[in-house]
Backbone as JSON, one array per atom type, in Angstrom:
{
  "sequence": "MARLLFFGLLVLAFIACLVIIVSAATRALDAGGRALGTAAASGRGEIMVPTTFQKIAYAALAILLLGVSVGWLGGM",
  "N": [[-21.94, -17.21, -5.32], [-19.2, -17.24, -5.45], [-18.72, -15.02, -7.01], [-19.44, -12.98, -5.28], [-17.47, -13.3, -3.33], [-15.15, -12.71, -4.87], [-15.76, -10.08, -5.55], [-15.66, -8.92, -3.02], [-12.94, -9.31, -2.45], [-11.87, -7.69, -4.42], [-12.76, -5.19, -3.56], [-11.36, -5.04, -1.14], [-8.73, -5.03, -2.13], [-8.77, -2.61, -3.5], [-9.13, -0.83, -1.38], [-6.75, -1.31, 0.0], [-4.88, -0.35, -1.88], [-5.63, 2.32, -1.91], [-5.01, 3.06, 0.72], [-2.23, 2.77, 0.64], [-1.54, 4.74, -1.24], [-2.42, 7.08, 0.06], [-0.77, 6.95, 2.3], [1.76, 7.19, 1.08], [1.53, 9.76, -0.02], [1.19, 11.28, 2.29], [3.63, 10.8, 3.56], [5.36, 11.96, 1.68], [4.57, 14.65, 1.77], [5.2, 15.17, 4.42], [7.98, 14.78, 4.43], [8.71, 16.78, 2.63], [7.91, 19.06, 4.04], [9.62, 18.87, 6.21], [12.05, 19.18, 4.93], [11.86, 21.79, 4.1], [11.68, 23.0, 6.49], [9.34, 23.75, 7.76], [6.36, 24.11, 9.81], [4.86, 21.92, 9.26], [6.23, 19.62, 9.41], [6.59, 16.68, 11.23], [7.72, 15.43, 14.4], [8.35, 12.73, 14.38], [10.16, 9.69, 14.88], [12.4, 8.15, 12.58], [13.24, 5.56, 12.6], [13.56, 2.31, 11.51], [11.3, 2.39, 9.81], [9.13, 1.36, 7.3], [9.75, 1.89, 3.83], [8.06, 3.65, 1.15], [8.3, 2.26, -1.23], [8.78, -0.34, -0.27], [6.31, -0.89, 0.9], [4.62, -0.86, -1.34], [5.75, -2.95, -2.82], [5.25, -5.09, -1.06], [2.44, -5.16, -1.07], [2.01, -5.74, -3.78], [3.18, -8.28, -3.88], [1.45, -9.7, -2.19], [-0.92, -9.57, -3.71], [-0.09, -10.93, -5.99], [0.46, -13.5, -4.9], [-2.12, -14.16, -4.05], [-3.44, -14.19, -6.52], [-2.13, -16.32, -7.81], [-2.75, -18.46, -6.11], [-5.55, -18.57, -6.25], [-5.94, -18.98, -8.93], [-6.07, -17.13, -10.92], [-3.73, -16.28, -12.05], [-1.29, -18.04, -13.85], [-2.84, -20.17, -14.6], [-5.09, -23.03, -14.48]],
  "CA": [[-21.19, -16.99, -4.11], [-17.82, -16.93, -5.82], [-18.69, -13.63, -7.48], [-19.47, -12.14, -4.09], [-16.14, -13.39, -2.75], [-14.24, -11.97, -5.72], [-16.07, -8.66, -5.39], [-15.11, -8.53, -1.72], [-11.49, -9.22, -2.59], [-11.61, -6.51, -5.23], [-12.96, -4.03, -2.69], [-10.23, -5.01, -0.21], [-7.54, -4.62, -2.88], [-8.93, -1.19, -3.77], [-8.89, -0.13, -0.11], [-5.31, -1.41, 0.27], [-4.2, 0.59, -2.78], [-5.95, 3.67, -1.44], [-4.22, 3.29, 1.93], [-0.83, 2.94, 0.23], [-1.42, 6.05, -1.9], [-2.52, 8.12, 1.09], [0.44, 6.87, 3.1], [2.86, 7.75, 0.3], [1.34, 11.21, -0.13], [1.45, 11.85, 3.61], [5.08, 10.74, 3.79], [6.0, 12.94, 0.81], [4.3, 15.98, 2.32], [5.95, 15.29, 5.66], [9.39, 14.95, 4.08], [8.84, 18.11, 2.02], [7.83, 20.05, 5.11], [10.84, 18.78, 7.01], [13.15, 19.75, 4.13], [11.69, 23.25, 4.07], [11.75, 23.5, 7.86], [8.05, 24.33, 8.14], [5.68, 23.49, 10.95], [4.16, 20.71, 8.82], [7.07, 18.46, 9.7], [6.34, 16.1, 12.55], [8.94, 15.0, 15.05], [8.39, 11.27, 14.52], [11.42, 9.04, 14.59], [12.42, 7.45, 11.3], [13.97, 4.31, 12.79], [12.89, 1.07, 11.09], [10.02, 2.68, 9.17], [9.18, 0.86, 5.93], [9.66, 2.9, 2.79], [6.9, 3.53, 0.28], [8.58, 1.18, -2.17], [8.59, -1.6, 0.43], [4.87, -1.1, 1.07], [4.07, -1.2, -2.65], [6.23, -4.29, -3.16], [4.55, -6.05, -0.22], [1.07, -5.27, -1.57], [2.07, -6.45, -5.06], [3.45, -9.68, -3.57], [0.22, -10.28, -1.66], [-1.85, -9.72, -4.83], [0.45, -12.0, -6.82], [0.22, -14.77, -4.22], [-3.55, -14.42, -4.1], [-3.78, -14.54, -7.9], [-1.62, -17.65, -8.11], [-3.47, -19.46, -5.33], [-6.92, -18.66, -6.72], [-5.92, -19.48, -10.28], [-6.14, -16.04, -11.88], [-2.44, -16.27, -12.74], [-0.67, -19.36, -13.94], [-3.77, -21.16, -15.14], [-5.43, -24.21, -13.67]],
  "C": [[-19.74, -16.6, -4.42], [-17.71, -15.49, -6.31], [-18.67, -12.67, -6.31], [-18.11, -12.14, -3.41], [-15.13, -12.59, -3.55], [-14.49, -10.47, -5.63], [-15.53, -8.13, -4.07], [-13.6, -8.38, -1.76], [-11.09, -8.0, -3.41], [-11.74, -5.24, -4.4], [-11.79, -3.92, -1.71], [-8.94, -4.58, -0.91], [-7.59, -3.12, -3.17], [-8.63, -0.37, -2.51], [-7.41, -0.16, 0.23], [-4.52, -0.44, -0.6], [-4.43, 2.03, -2.33], [-5.14, 4.01, -0.2], [-2.76, 3.53, 1.58], [-0.62, 4.31, -0.4], [-1.48, 7.17, -0.87], [-1.28, 8.12, 1.96], [1.64, 7.49, 2.38], [2.75, 9.26, 0.2], [1.63, 11.89, 1.21], [2.94, 11.88, 3.9], [5.81, 11.78, 2.93], [5.78, 14.35, 1.33], [5.08, 16.21, 3.6], [7.44, 15.53, 5.38], [9.64, 16.32, 3.45], [8.8, 19.2, 3.07], [9.07, 20.05, 5.97], [12.01, 19.4, 6.26], [13.07, 21.27, 4.1], [11.76, 23.85, 5.46], [10.47, 24.15, 8.32], [7.45, 23.58, 9.31], [4.96, 22.21, 10.55], [4.95, 19.46, 9.14], [6.79, 17.97, 11.11], [7.66, 15.59, 13.11], [9.03, 13.5, 15.21], [9.77, 10.75, 14.18], [11.32, 8.24, 13.3], [13.15, 6.11, 11.4], [13.07, 3.14, 12.39], [11.49, 1.32, 10.51], [10.1, 2.19, 7.74], [9.02, 2.0, 4.92], [8.41, 2.67, 1.95], [7.1, 2.39, -0.71], [8.38, -0.18, -1.52], [7.11, -1.91, 0.61], [4.24, -1.53, -0.25], [4.49, -2.61, -3.05], [5.51, -5.36, -2.34], [3.11, -6.25, -0.7], [1.04, -6.01, -2.9], [2.34, -7.94, -4.85], [2.2, -10.37, -3.06], [-0.79, -10.52, -2.79], [-1.39, -10.85, -5.75], [0.2, -13.37, -6.19], [-1.26, -15.14, -4.24], [-3.96, -14.86, -5.51], [-3.31, -15.92, -8.27], [-2.43, -18.71, -7.37], [-4.91, -19.63, -5.78], [-6.99, -19.18, -8.15], [-6.05, -18.39, -11.33], [-4.85, -16.0, -12.7], [-1.9, -17.67, -12.77], [-1.56, -20.44, -14.48], [-4.03, -22.31, -14.2], [-5.83, -25.34, -14.55]]
}
């Protein structure tokens, strides 16, 4: 049962990483289009939008907290 739980967590971590990568790529393409003045730039407001680094740091913190609480990091 624990293996199934760990496999599920691994799948969720993989999906989270994939979402972060797609989000970063989309933001980079959007910023590039806006800098070039092309139609690819969307008119979304940039007020209080988390940066890519903040998203990556948040995901790393969540993985670290999960690893410490489960015992993967820090030993038990």
